C-alpha positions as a printed Julia matrix, in Angstrom:
533×3 Matrix{Float64}:
  -8.46  126.2    94.01
  -5.34  127.58   92.52
  -2.95  125.64   90.47
   0.43  126.25   91.51
   2.69  125.73   88.27
   2.28  124.57   84.73
   4.85  121.96   83.37
   6.49  122.32   80.05
   7.29  118.94   79.85
   5.69  115.9    78.33
   4.74  113.29   81.12
   5.26  110.07   79.64
   2.52  108.49   81.76
  -0.42  110.82   80.88
  -1.76  110.13   77.75
  -4.8   111.01   75.87
  -5.93  106.97   76.55
  -5.25  108.29   80.15
  -7.55  111.18   80.0
 -10.39  109.02   78.38
 -10.21  106.41   80.53
 -10.64  109.55   83.71
 -13.43  110.67   81.83
 -15.02  107.05   81.27
 -14.95  106.55   85.46
 -16.84  109.51   85.49
 -19.27  108.4    82.95
 -18.29  111.24   80.4
 -18.87  110.44   77.11
 -16.08  112.96   75.03
 -14.01  115.91   75.55
 -13.44  118.45   73.0
 -10.05  117.92   71.45
  -8.57  121.53   72.37
  -9.96  120.97   75.96
  -8.55  117.6    76.16
  -4.96  119.02   75.27
  -5.29  121.67   78.11
  -6.38  119.0    80.57
  -3.61  116.73   79.63
  -0.9   119.63   80.32
  -2.75  120.3    83.48
  -2.42  116.62   84.7
   0.85  116.35   83.82
   1.79  119.43   85.73
   0.14  117.65   88.56
   2.08  114.45   87.88
   5.36  116.37   88.04
   4.14  117.44   91.28
   3.55  114.18   92.61
   7.04  113.11   91.43
   8.97  116.13   93.11
   7.18  114.95   96.53
   8.17  111.44   95.86
  12.03  111.97   95.37
  12.28  114.61   98.36
  13.68  113.21  101.59
  10.75  112.31  104.29
  10.1   114.09  107.61
  10.03  112.93  111.02
   9.0   114.91  113.72
  11.33  115.52  116.59
   8.13  114.47  119.08
   7.82  111.55  117.42
  11.42  110.27  116.92
  12.56  107.47  119.15
  12.83  108.04  122.81
  16.33  107.84  124.16
  16.42  104.34  125.78
  18.36  103.02  128.86
  19.88  100.08  126.22
  20.17   99.7   122.32
  16.52   98.72  121.38
  16.26   95.0   120.12
  13.43   92.44  119.63
  13.0    88.59  119.79
  10.2    86.45  118.78
   8.92   84.83  122.38
   9.88   81.48  123.18
   6.84   78.94  123.48
   7.2    78.51  127.13
   6.89   82.82  127.61
   4.07   82.92  125.12
   1.61   80.08  126.06
  -1.45   81.54  124.68
  -0.26   83.45  121.65
  -0.39   86.41  123.42
   2.69   88.09  122.55
   4.05   89.22  118.87
   7.42   89.93  119.79
   9.47   90.75  122.94
  11.74   93.68  123.8
  12.56   95.65  127.0
  12.46   99.27  126.38
  13.06  102.19  128.6
  13.87  105.83  128.98
  17.1   106.86  129.77
  15.91  109.93  131.07
  12.26  110.0   132.08
  10.27  113.13  133.35
   8.29  111.43  135.77
   7.57  108.34  137.83
   3.87  107.56  137.43
   4.61  104.24  135.94
   8.04  103.8   137.3
   9.31  100.19  136.8
   5.69   99.05  135.5
   5.52   96.57  132.91
   3.58   97.66  129.5
   2.53   96.13  126.07
   1.72   97.8   123.49
  -0.81   96.25  120.93
   0.81   95.62  116.94
  -0.6    97.88  115.55
   0.92  100.95  117.28
   4.41  102.21  116.29
   7.18  101.22  118.77
  10.5   102.4   116.9
  13.1    99.36  116.64
  10.45   96.98  116.56
   8.24   95.05  114.23
   4.73   95.83  112.98
   2.51   92.97  111.84
  -1.07   94.26  112.03
  -1.91   90.69  112.6
  -1.25   89.85  108.69
   1.07   87.4   106.95
   4.39   89.18  105.95
   3.97   89.07  102.05
   0.66   91.37  102.25
   3.25   94.15  102.75
   5.18   95.88  100.02
   8.48   94.62  100.68
   7.31   90.84  101.3
   8.46   91.38  105.05
   7.12   93.31  108.36
   8.23   96.99  108.28
  10.26   98.17  111.23
   8.91  101.07  113.15
  10.5   104.24  112.85
   8.84  106.45  115.22
   7.43  105.64  118.7
   4.12  106.44  119.07
   2.98  109.56  121.22
   1.13  107.26  123.81
   4.64  105.34  123.7
   6.79  108.32  124.11
   4.49  109.02  127.35
   4.7   105.67  128.8
   8.73  105.93  128.27
   8.8   109.37  129.7
   6.52  108.06  132.69
   8.96  105.6   133.72
   7.16  102.35  132.21
   8.72   99.72  130.81
   7.69   98.45  127.56
   8.21   94.54  127.11
   6.85   93.96  123.68
   4.24   93.98  121.64
   0.82   91.79  121.75
  -0.79   90.14  119.18
  -3.9    91.62  117.15
  -6.38   90.1   114.89
  -6.1    90.66  111.17
  -5.98   94.03  110.62
  -7.52   94.43  113.91
 -10.81   93.21  112.21
 -12.61   90.97  114.27
 -13.67   90.82  117.8
 -12.85   87.54  118.49
  -9.29   86.03  118.66
  -8.87   83.2   115.79
  -7.62   85.47  112.51
  -4.12   86.58  113.54
  -1.45   85.44  111.21
   0.24   83.64  114.33
  -2.74   81.88  115.26
  -5.37   82.21  117.78
  -4.67   83.49  120.87
  -6.28   81.72  123.56
  -8.4    82.83  126.82
  -6.26   82.11  129.63
  -8.54   80.91  131.79
  -9.74   78.23  129.25
  -7.23   77.17  126.31
  -9.05   76.95  122.95
 -11.79   79.81  123.8
 -12.13   83.0   122.42
  -9.89   85.63  124.4
 -12.23   88.61  122.55
 -10.37   90.79  119.9
  -8.76   93.07  118.36
  -7.07   93.52  121.17
  -6.56   89.66  122.32
  -2.74   89.61  123.0
  -3.0    92.99  125.16
  -5.79   92.1   127.28
  -4.44   88.0   127.83
  -0.89   89.44  128.74
  -2.77   91.57  131.73
  -5.07   88.84  132.71
  -2.55   86.35  132.95
  -0.4    88.2   135.23
  -3.71   88.27  137.51
  -4.28   84.64  137.26
  -0.62   83.81  138.13
  -0.66   86.26  141.38
   0.32   84.53  144.37
  -3.42   84.77  145.6
  -4.64   82.33  142.62
  -3.78   78.39  143.76
  -3.2    77.2   140.19
  -0.4    74.9   139.12
  -0.76   76.32  135.21
   2.06   78.76  133.45
   1.05   81.91  132.04
   4.3    82.64  130.47
   5.58   86.2   130.73
   2.93   88.64  131.5
   2.41   92.3   131.75
   0.91   94.89  134.66
  -0.95   96.61  131.91
  -1.48   97.02  128.19
  -2.53   99.56  125.37
  -5.35   98.43  122.86
  -7.02  100.1   120.28
 -10.8    99.98  120.08
 -12.93  100.7   117.15
 -16.26   98.84  117.74
 -15.11   97.46  121.28
 -11.77   96.05  120.5
 -10.65   97.06  124.02
 -13.57   96.42  125.92
 -14.78   93.15  124.43
 -11.52   90.99  124.96
 -11.01   92.72  128.45
 -14.94   91.65  129.16
 -13.63   87.68  127.82
 -10.67   88.03  129.78
 -12.02   89.15  133.15
 -10.1    92.62  133.13
 -10.76   96.27  132.8
 -10.65   97.93  129.49
 -11.48  101.48  128.86
 -12.29  103.51  125.62
 -11.51  106.84  126.38
 -13.63  110.21  125.25
 -12.81  110.36  121.75
 -10.31  112.74  121.16
  -8.71  112.37  125.07
  -5.79  110.12  123.58
  -3.93  110.86  120.65
  -3.93  108.0   117.92
  -1.04  109.29  116.57
   1.65  106.44  115.15
  -1.4   103.62  115.2
  -2.8   102.24  112.21
  -6.26  103.99  111.32
  -9.72  102.2   110.92
 -11.57  104.94  110.34
 -10.42  108.12  112.01
 -13.85  108.84  113.36
 -13.93  105.53  115.73
 -10.38  105.38  116.33
  -9.8   105.13  119.68
  -6.73  104.03  122.01
  -7.16  102.97  125.51
  -5.87  101.22  128.7
  -6.09   97.96  129.93
  -5.53   96.87  133.26
  -6.65   94.16  136.28
  -7.17   97.19  138.57
  -8.96  100.68  138.43
  -5.88  102.03  139.67
  -3.87  100.52  136.81
  -6.21  101.76  134.36
  -6.51  105.26  135.62
  -2.62  105.59  135.79
  -2.09  104.71  132.45
  -4.93  106.66  131.19
  -3.21  109.79  132.7
  -0.12  109.14  131.02
  -1.63  108.82  127.67
  -4.15  111.09  127.61
  -3.23  114.99  125.99
  -2.96  117.22  123.35
  -0.05  115.94  120.79
  -0.07  118.26  117.85
  -0.7   116.0   115.33
  -3.77  114.15  115.74
  -6.44  115.88  113.86
  -9.21  113.39  115.93
  -8.34  115.84  118.98
 -10.64  118.62  119.2
 -11.08  121.75  121.3
 -12.18  119.86  124.42
  -8.94  117.36  124.46
  -7.05  118.97  127.42
  -3.35  120.06  127.13
  -0.94  117.97  128.65
  -0.33  120.01  131.67
  -4.34  120.23  131.83
  -5.06  116.33  132.02
  -6.7   115.3   135.14
  -5.06  113.59  137.92
  -7.29  110.59  137.48
  -5.55  108.14  139.85
  -6.0   110.9   142.77
  -9.45  111.32  141.58
 -10.24  107.64  141.66
  -8.43  107.28  145.1
 -10.83  110.38  146.83
 -13.91  108.56  145.28
 -12.79  105.4   146.86
 -12.25  106.93  150.33
 -15.38  109.31  150.27
 -17.69  105.88  149.62
 -15.96  104.0   152.06
 -16.74  106.47  154.64
 -20.05  107.5   153.77
 -22.09  105.72  151.11
 -23.8   108.28  148.72
 -26.75  109.62  148.79
 -29.2   108.06  145.93
 -30.09  111.76  144.62
 -26.38  112.31  144.32
 -25.12  109.43  141.93
 -27.84  107.95  139.49
 -27.2   104.68  137.87
 -29.29  103.63  134.3
 -29.95  100.54  132.87
 -29.99  101.04  129.17
 -33.02   98.9   128.62
 -32.56   98.56  124.83
 -29.28   97.3   125.8
 -30.21   94.05  127.28
 -32.41   92.95  124.47
 -30.43   93.54  121.23
 -29.65   90.35  119.06
 -27.2    87.86  120.57
 -27.61   88.99  124.59
 -27.69   85.56  126.34
 -30.12   85.22  129.07
 -27.11   84.24  131.53
 -25.3    87.59  130.78
 -28.48   89.59  130.73
 -29.72   88.67  133.94
 -26.56   88.98  135.73
 -25.42   92.09  134.54
 -28.76   93.33  135.49
 -29.01   91.73  139.17
 -24.93   92.93  139.65
 -25.54   96.58  138.75
 -28.27   97.11  140.97
 -27.24   94.8   144.04
 -23.45   96.9   143.94
 -24.49  100.51  142.97
 -27.52  100.39  145.74
 -25.32   98.67  148.14
 -23.28  102.16  147.43
 -25.83  104.3   148.0
 -26.82  105.16  144.6
 -30.08  104.8   142.66
 -30.67  102.42  140.11
 -33.4   102.76  137.53
 -34.53  101.62  133.9
 -33.59  104.17  131.16
 -34.71  103.66  127.44
 -33.11  105.17  124.6
 -34.78  103.48  121.74
 -32.16  104.47  119.0
 -29.62  102.66  120.57
 -30.67   99.75  118.6
 -30.07  101.21  115.51
 -26.38  102.19  116.72
 -24.47   99.24  115.21
 -26.37  100.19  111.52
 -25.28  103.77  111.56
 -21.88  102.66  112.63
 -21.69  100.37  109.55
 -23.23  103.1   107.25
 -20.88  105.62  108.75
 -17.5   103.79  108.42
 -17.74  101.28  105.79
 -17.71  103.43  102.61
 -14.51  104.53  103.25
 -12.73  101.88  105.92
 -10.87  100.24  102.88
  -9.28  103.87  102.24
  -7.74  103.94  105.61
  -7.44  100.78  106.79
  -5.83   98.87  103.87
  -4.7   101.8   101.84
  -2.9   103.64  104.44
  -4.77  106.88  103.25
  -5.08  110.09  105.28
  -8.41  111.55  106.55
  -8.02  114.85  104.34
  -7.19  116.6   107.94
  -3.47  117.4   108.62
  -2.44  114.02  110.12
   0.93  112.07  110.55
   0.94  108.59  109.0
   4.26  106.55  109.17
   5.61  105.58  105.94
   5.81  102.01  107.61
   2.37  101.17  108.2
   1.53  100.68  104.52
   0.75   97.56  103.23
  -0.05   95.97   99.68
  -2.17   97.97   97.05
  -4.02   97.35   95.14
  -4.65   93.72   96.65
  -3.5    90.91   94.58
  -5.24   87.37   94.19
  -2.49   86.41   96.6
  -3.79   88.47   99.11
  -7.5    87.84   98.35
  -6.89   84.39   98.54
  -4.96   84.89  101.83
  -7.57   86.94  103.49
 -10.29   85.06  102.48
  -8.79   82.09  104.45
  -7.45   84.2   107.26
 -10.02   86.94  107.69
 -12.98   87.33  105.19
 -13.87   90.16  107.31
 -10.85   92.19  105.69
 -12.38   91.45  102.0
 -15.94   92.42  102.9
 -14.19   96.01  104.32
 -12.76   96.22  100.7
 -15.89   95.11   98.87
 -18.31   97.29  100.87
 -16.56  100.4    99.91
 -16.55   99.56   96.39
 -20.02   99.04   96.76
 -20.79  102.08   98.3
 -19.07  104.18   95.55
 -21.72  103.21   93.32
 -24.42  106.11   92.79
 -27.18  103.32   92.99
 -26.2   102.27   96.47
 -24.39  104.48   98.35
 -24.57  108.22   97.04
 -24.63  110.51  100.06
 -25.18  107.79  102.75
 -22.15  108.08  104.29
 -22.77  111.85  105.19
 -26.61  110.83  106.06
 -25.13  108.25  108.43
 -22.53  110.86  110.32
 -25.63  112.93  110.46
 -27.22  110.1   112.15
 -24.15  109.76  114.42
 -24.91  113.01  115.72
 -28.44  112.19  116.71
 -27.34  109.1   118.41
 -25.12  111.26  120.25
 -27.76  113.95  121.43
 -30.01  110.9   122.42
 -27.45  109.35  124.99
 -26.79  112.66  126.01
 -30.29  113.27  127.0
 -30.48  109.97  128.86
 -27.36  111.01  130.89
 -29.27  114.63  131.81
 -31.13  112.39  134.42
 -28.36  109.82  135.3
 -24.55  109.9   135.7
 -24.02  106.57  133.99
 -25.69  104.61  131.59
 -24.86  100.16  132.59
 -25.22   97.98  129.29
 -24.06   94.1   128.62
 -20.3    94.24  127.07
 -19.8    90.94  125.41
 -23.06   89.36  124.66
 -22.03   86.07  125.99
 -19.16   84.15  127.82
 -16.11   83.28  125.95
 -16.81   80.54  123.05
 -14.64   78.04  121.64
 -12.66   79.14  118.18
 -14.67   78.47  115.33
 -13.07   75.62  113.2
 -10.29   77.18  110.66
  -8.8    73.91  109.59
  -9.16   73.15  105.7
 -10.74   69.79  105.09
  -9.95   68.51  101.66
  -8.18   71.7   100.61
 -11.16   73.6   101.24
 -11.61   75.84  104.38
 -15.2    76.21  106.17
 -17.79   78.46  104.16
 -17.04   82.13  104.91
 -20.53   82.98  106.89
 -19.68   79.89  109.21
 -16.41   81.19  110.42
 -17.87   84.57  110.57
 -21.04   83.76  112.29
 -19.65   83.4   115.48
 -18.83   87.29  115.43
 -21.84   88.68  114.13
 -23.55   90.81  116.62
 -20.74   90.56  119.35
 -20.5    94.75  119.25
 -23.82   95.4   119.14
 -23.33   96.97  122.69
 -20.12   98.38  122.18
 -19.51  100.13  118.49
 -22.29  102.83  119.08
 -20.32  104.52  121.9
 -17.06  104.66  119.04
 -19.39  106.82  116.64
 -20.93  108.96  119.33
 -17.38  109.59  121.1
 -18.71  108.76  124.5
 -16.15  107.33  127.39
 -16.98  103.54  127.82
 -15.52  101.11  130.23
 -16.46   96.95  130.74
 -16.0    96.11  134.04
 -15.88   92.52  134.85
 -18.32   91.46  137.34
 -19.15   87.74  137.21
 -18.1    84.42  135.65
 -20.11   81.43  133.89
 -20.1    78.53  131.91
 -21.29   78.0   128.55
 -24.85   77.33  128.56
 -25.49   78.81  131.74
């Protein structure tokens, strides 16, 4: 490692006391006087370099600058009548003035409120005072997926409500209030891509085929969500639509708020597989900015024609059922016995999968991957030790990546921030404390790296199972949608933290393992049930 320059000036903020404090953090007793002076000179030089970068103008790559639109970009808060389930964050109408394809021509799309849409506020589901200037920042760029949707003729009609810091698999932690399931108000819509899933599900429920007198407000045909532990698939499951977590690195994450780079995914939500594949085809492909993309990520011109492939498969199956030896389905044994999976969900998934695939001519068999039950623990140990650095502090991963300046939040946390998040979403405070704990030599030394090695082992275990079958089937959400937990303060005191978080424990046990292994995962709506079976 080289030192690029030595400053002759005296840094006013770098003193002997500064050096002593740094040494104490490393539990170093003392530094010799002569060495201390040299270290001070080096550190003051480093400070001068930091100041020069801080004072330099920022840079936005041309590819991320706002896509030219047919009209000036404006936004508004939704009216109550348009937003009966609190699924909208902000509304707009943005379309490209010069689309390059018609893959999504005229189709309406909502974008989760942790993804940059130029000219739109970004809330990440948290209160305004938690941002540095005490107000929601306005996005200065279009995320790669946003530019691609507009270029394909799609119409972005707003941003959708997400959970506080996107850190909940249920839908009660957003600063704007709970997001309600459109099938039953007062019940969870899942999270953290709750708004996206509700807006798509509401459109399906409001279709002419559905005889319901209810108003579903303003809806969309398809939506974008982010998925770090199941945040596309879980809300899609609770709302009865499709949600896809693509293969890791297939869809660029550039312009979205990161939770942890190794598990960040953006994925499509739709009421039909045709909509999901159309949106995936538009979103996928290398963008030149996202270090999550690998040598296996296709260039834009090499993205597979997912819509056409789906159509061809449907036509082939309808004319001639698949021989059982040509398509093999594995029911992942351990996924049916993880803690929290209800008997109703377990039995219906097993039965429905068998009936559907066997009717299509496929073979169905139980497949065991004992390590699947270790997946949630590996996910936690592999991500939590550094999650606050990315999610709360906005730090890059160490690989060259483009993090928009507008996505930074208040840091370090103030007492107000701690109190607000403890009342609103204590899971975020757990993320902050967990990283600090993991940094202690007594608890976390080397364990994050070991957990990453275990993730490779888990990936190998799934791959071994997939050598014998074409697809693995698991329950997605472990239960049907449940009521929102009590969030009301009684006598000035909120319900206990564990009581509020308890309903979310284990919800992602069958989804988060595939975030750390990178396998594609799709939830499939198959049945409805009532609470208690």
